[in-house]
N, C-alpha and C positions, 0 to 999 in steps of 0.2 A: 914374917907377916904375910898373909894371903895377898898376893898382888899379881897383876898382869901387865903386859905392855899398854893395854887400853887405860888402865889406871894411871900409868905415867903420862900418857897423852892427855888425859883429862885433868890431871892435877889432883887425883883423889888417892885415898889410901887403900880402900877395899873395893872389890868388884861387885858392889851391891847397890842396886837402884831401887827406889820405890816406884811402882807404876804410877803414871800420871793419871789417876783416877778422876774422872771428869766431874764437873759441876761444883767443885770445891771440896770433894772428899780428900783429895791431896792438895791441901792448901799450904800457906806459908809455914804454919807451925810444923806440919809433918815434913815438908821438904827441908826446912832448916834443921830439924832434929836429925834426919838422916845424913845430911851433909856434915853437920858438926860431929857426927859419930864416925866419919870417915868414908861414907858412901856417896852416892850422887842422889840428892833429893830432887824430885821432879814435880813440878806443879801441874795439876790437872785443869787445864784451861779450856778443854774442848767445849764449844757451844757458847762460850762467854764473849762478850764484846771487847774491843781493844782497850777501852778505859779500864775495865776490870782486870785485864791481863797486866796493864801497867801498875795498877794499885797492888796486885798480888806480887809482882816481881819486886817492887820497892819494899813491901812489907817483908818479903823473904830476905832481902839484902840487909834489912835492919836487924835480922835475927842471926845472920851468918856471914862471914867473910869468905866462905869457901865456895867452890863451884857448885852450881845447881842447874837444873834444866826446866823447860816448859814443854808440856805435851799439848799439841794442837791436832784437832780432827779435821782432815781436809774437806769432807762433805759439809762441815758445819761452819766453815770460815765465813765471817760476816764482812771482813775487810779491815785491814790495818793490824791484825793480830801479830803477824810475823814482823811487820815494820816496828812495832813497839818492842818486840824482843831484840831486834837488831839495834834500835836506838838505845835501849837500856843495857846493851852489851851482855845479854844472856849467854853464858858459855855453850849451852846445848839446847837445841830444839828437836823434839821428837815428833815426827809426823806419822799419822796413821790413817789407813783406809783410803788409798788412792795414789795417784800419780804426782810426785813432788816436783817434777821438772819445771812447772811454771814458776816455782818459788825458789829454786836453787840458785838461779842467777842473782837474785837479790841478796842472798847470803854470801855469795863468793867474795872472798877477800875482807870480810867483816870480822873474822875471828870466831864467829858463832859456828859451831859444828852441827851439821844436820844428820840426824839418825832417822831412818824410815823403818817402822814396824811392818813386817811382811808375814805372809801366810804360806809362801811356797818358795822353792829354790828358784823358779822362774821369775817370780817377782823380785827376789833378791838380786839375781843377775841383772835385771833391767835397772834396778836402783843403783847398783854398782857402776854400771855403764853410764848412768847420768851424773855420777860424781858425788854421791852421799859419802859422809865420813864413816858411817858404820850402819849395819842393819840390825834389827831386832827381830828374832824369829819367835812368833807366838804360836804355841801349841793349842790344840783343840780343847785341852783341859782347862784353859784359862777362864776366869770370870770376866764379867763385863762384856763388851762387844768383841765378838770373836769372828775373824775374817776367814779363817781356813777351816780344814777338816782333817788335818794330820796331827797325830800325837807328837809331843815334844821329842820323844826318844827317836823318832824316825826323821822328823823335820830338821832338827838342830844339826846333826851330822851332814845332812844333804845340803843345807844352806852354807855350812862352814866350807864344805868342799867346793860349792858353786862359786863363792866370792873370794876364796883365799887369795891374797893375805888380808882382805878387808876384815876388820873386827866384827864379831857377831855377838850380840847379847841374847841370852835365852829368857823367855817369858812364858809362863804357864805351867801350873802344877808344881811350883817350888815353894816350900814353906819352911824348910829346915836346913841344917848344915849339910846333911847327906845329899839333899837335892842340889844344893849349890855345888858340892864336889862333883856330883854326877854330871851336871851341865858343863863344868869346867873340863872334866875328863873327856867329854864329847866334842870339845873344841871351842866352846864359848869363852869369851874373855871378860864376861860379866853376866850378871843375872838381874832380872827385873821382877819384883814380887808385888802383886796387888792385894790379894786376899789376906796374906799375913799382915801387911801394913794397914789394911782396913780395920783389923782387930788391933789397933794401937790406940793409945791414949790421945794422940794428936790428930788422928784422922777425923774428918768432918762428919761421919755418920752418927746417927743417934745411938745412944747406949743400948737401946732395945735391938736395933739392927746389928750392932757388934756382938751382942750376946747370941743372937740367932746364928751368926757365923760360927761362934765357939761351940754351939750345940750341934751344929750340922755335920753331916758326913757326905762323902762324894755322891752317894746315891740320892741325896736330898736335893741335888742340883738338877737343872733341866736346860738343855740347849733349845732355844726357841726364837721366834720373831714376834712374840706377843706384845712386848712393850715398845710400841713403834710410834707413838704420838710424839712428834718432834724429830724422829729420825726413822723414816720408814725403810723397810726392806733391809734391815741390818741385823743379822743374827747376834745373839747374846746368851750368856749363861747366867742364870739367876737361881736363887733358892725357891723351892716350891712353897707356895702359900695359898691362901684362899682364892686369889685372882687366877693363878694357873689351874687350880683344881676346879673351879667353877667353869672355867673356859673349856677344860677337857670334858667335864661332865655334860656341857652343852653341845658336844660334838665337834669341838675345835672350829667354830664358825670363823669366816673371814672377817677382816677389819670392816667395820660398819654394821656388823650384825652380832657383835659380841655382847655378853651380859654386862649391862651397866655402862655401855659406851657413852662417853661424854660426862659421866658423873664426876663431880668435884669431890676429891677425897680429903682435901685439906689445903693449907697454905704453908709457904715456906719462903724465906728470903733468899733470893738468887741474884748475885751480883749487885747487892745493895737494894734490890727491889722486891717487894712482896708479891709473890706470884701464886696463882692457884695451881694446884697439882690435880690433873684429871686422871681418871682411870686409864690404864695402859700408857701412861706417860713414860718417857725415858728417865725422868727424874727419880732418883732414889731418896729415901728419907735421910736428911742431914740435920744437924743441930737446928733447933727451932721449928722443925716440922710439927704441925698440929693436925693429926689425922691418924687413919688406920693403916699401919705398915703392912697388914695382911693383904692389902689391895695394891701395893706399890712394887716397883722393881727392886728386888733385893739381890743386886749383883754379887756373885761369889763363884769362885772356881772350885774344881774338885779337890784342891789342896786344903780345903776346909777340914778334911779328915785329920789333918796333921796339926790343927790349931786348937789349943785347949785353954787359952786365956787372952785377956786384953792387957797389953803391956806397953810401957814407954817405947817409942820407936828406937831410941838409942840402945836400949837393952836387946831389942830384936836384932839390930845390926850386929852387935857384939856376940850374941849367941849364934847367929848365922856363921859368922867368921870362925868362931871357936869350933863349932860343929863341923864345918868344912875341913879345917885343919886336922881335927881328930879323925875324920873319915879318910883323909889322905895318909895319915899315919897308921891307919888300921886299928885305932884304939876306940 
């Protein structure tokens, strides 16, 4: 069976994580399905308050007795989110976008393992010196919020060498077994996939959004700062739609002067509360969204070229593992 030392340390069977896609896209159903299939399911709790994190953790635990993780975005912490994870004895917490050092002391000795997603070898070395359990190297090909500017094929081996023997997880541009095998061959001990699991039955995205991912190719994605309401100055990769096209046609005006600035696109329940989704918001269309997805952030990575269907998450995990094993055998 496909396994690595990191799998043994985490108590999982397969070196496959789902990315902690924020806002509820990676909710309890997806995280539990991935964990039950032998990987590490990760809840996307970035930007959500502590009570919502606790509710999601408990809902996940009701669906699986296997290890899982929680993804938290450092710039969007409201207070208490990490404490909830520690109180609930979450096995893994993944931090992204910033310096984790103020939080590491809280987790020390609790049994919760801290992973930091990084964008450079220098950031990885700093995290290793601070005492993280592992680092996750995110390539420029990734969907969602993208911190760095280096492709996975260059970034991953550089990070592996920089932090050896600390475990490294590869993220960005991986959607099939060949990609898993390539990442492991470059020194990763696991992989984290967002776009492939976005196109799963259990993901929180609307069906229309999932079908847009299935139809898309890498050239349909754009790296931009456009969807910044709620998280300014943070680069991200999305599918092109009318929002991106209209903005480009208008000459790419700065925030505050963009077409339709402040327009309410629709409504959606977020953390149990009905919220208005405004144009250029960081929120992407999830189940229950009532509005025009052509004006919303449709996060997706270049790996959309390799995705041709929406499938149960467990099937995706199994196919990834089988495909990686076949690639290693050369068959």
